[in-house]
N, C-alpha and C positions, 0 to 999 in steps of 0.2 A: 862739317865744313862744306861749303859749296863754292864752285868756281864756274863761271860761264866761259867756255872755251871758244865756241864759234856759233854763228847763226844770228838770227835777229835779236836774241836775248844777250846782248853784250854789256848789260848794265844791271847792277843790283837794284836800280831804281825802277825797273820794270816789274810791275806786279799785275798778275792776271786776276787773282781772287784775293779777298781778304775775309777773315772771319775770326770770331772769338775762339781762342783755344778751348777745346772740349774739356770740361771740368772732370770728365770721366777718365781722362788719361792718367795712367798710373805713374808715368814719367813725363818730364817736360819735353816739349817739342824742341828740337835742336836743328839749327841751320844745316841743310843738306839731307834731312830725313825725307822720305816719301810720305806725304800726307794726303788726306782726302777731305774735300769740302763736302759735308753731308747735306741732305735735303733741307735741314733746318738752318744751314749757314754756318755751323761750327766747323772748326778744323780739328780733325782727329788724326792720330798716328796710324799710318799703314793701312793694311787691308783688314776687312772684317773676317777674312778667312774663307768666304764663299763669294763667287761671282754674282750670285743672285742678290746677295746683300749689298754688293759693291756697285751694282749697275746704275744706281741713282746717285752715285758720288762722282765728283770731279777730282781726278788725281793730279798731283803736281809735287814740287819740291819746296820745302819751307825755306824762305829766304833769311829769316831771322831766328834767333833763339827766343823761346818763350819768356826767358828771364831778362831779355834786353829791355832797356829803359823805354824805348819807343813803343814796344809791344805792351809793356805794363801801362804806360801812360794812355795809349789809344784804346787798349782793350782788344786789339785785333792783330793778327799775324798775317804777313804777306805770303802768297803762294804763287810760284811760277808754274804755269800749266804745261802739260805735255803738248808741245806745239808741232811736233812732227818735223821740225826743221833745225833745231838747235842741238848743240852738244854741250852738256853740262858735266862737271866732274864732282863726285861726292866721295867721302870717306866712310859713308854709312852702308857697309856691305855685310851680309850675314857670314861670309867666309873670308879668310885672309885674302887680300887683294893681290893676286898674282895670275900669271897667264895660264896656270893649270886649273884654277878655280873659275876664272873668267876669260875664256878664249875669245879673241876678237871675232865679232860677228854673231856671238851667241846671244840668244834672247834673254831678256831680264824681266823678272816680275818683282813683287814686293811681298814681304811677310807682315805679320801683325805688329811687329816692332818698328816698322818704318824703314827696314833695311832692304837694300837691293839684293835679290837672289837670282842665281843662274837657273834657268828653267828650260824644259823641253816643251815647245809650244803644242806638240801633239797631245801631251798628257796634262799640261798645266791648266787648272780650272779658273785661275785668276786673270787679272788684267795684265797684258804685256805692256810694260812702261817704256821699253826701248831695247837697244842692242849694244853690246860692248863695242866701243869705239877705240879704246886704248887704255893704257895704264901708264901713269907717270908719277914722279915724286915732286912735290911742291913744298916750299918752306911754309910752316904753319906754327901755331902756338899750342903748347901743351900746358894744362893747368895741373899742378901737383900740390898736395898737402903733405907736410912732414910733421912728425911729432918731435919736439925738442924738450930736453929736460934741463931745468935751471939747476946749475951745479951747486948753488948755495942752498936753495929751499927744496930741491929735489921734486919740484912741481913740474908736471908735464903740460906743455901747451902745444896746440896745433898752429902751424903757420902755412899759409898758402902762397904760392908764387907761380908765375908764368914764365916759361922760357921758350926760346925759339928751337924748333925741331923740324925734321922732315916728316911729311905726311904723304902716304901713298894714296893716290886718288884713282878712282875708276871713272873713265870717260864713258858717258851714256849718250848714244844717239837717240833722242827722244822719239817715241811713238806719238801718234795723235789721238 
């Protein structure tokens, strides 16, 4: 999930980059993940793991899910760039989002899964994507699949549903 909290990026309609989702991704890109636009124009999840390999990539946050109808129809996914001025909120963090794992003002990087990680700038070899601005809980949606058993035929079937739940969000003051 992604939320634009303040700065020039106050709308999900603002897209800095677009690119085809990288077919080499082992998982789908999800809104709020940190992604990189590679030299060939594709959008891949997270860091490659080394700054030398990432230096020719543009980093940002995915605005849509790869499985969204607009993305499937157009063949491209929108990315909001690290603009140095906005605060975005994401729930894609490597550790549980709390003040112990993400103290305010602490530097943030990205892992190879597109999750935000708390880092020490003196020893971190990757791209600093921003700093912790705050933590808050927002209403969001949770998708759940349950297995039900037909009491007459004893046949098991899976049913999916979505319900309203609270989502803990990490506020990120974006680097440039």
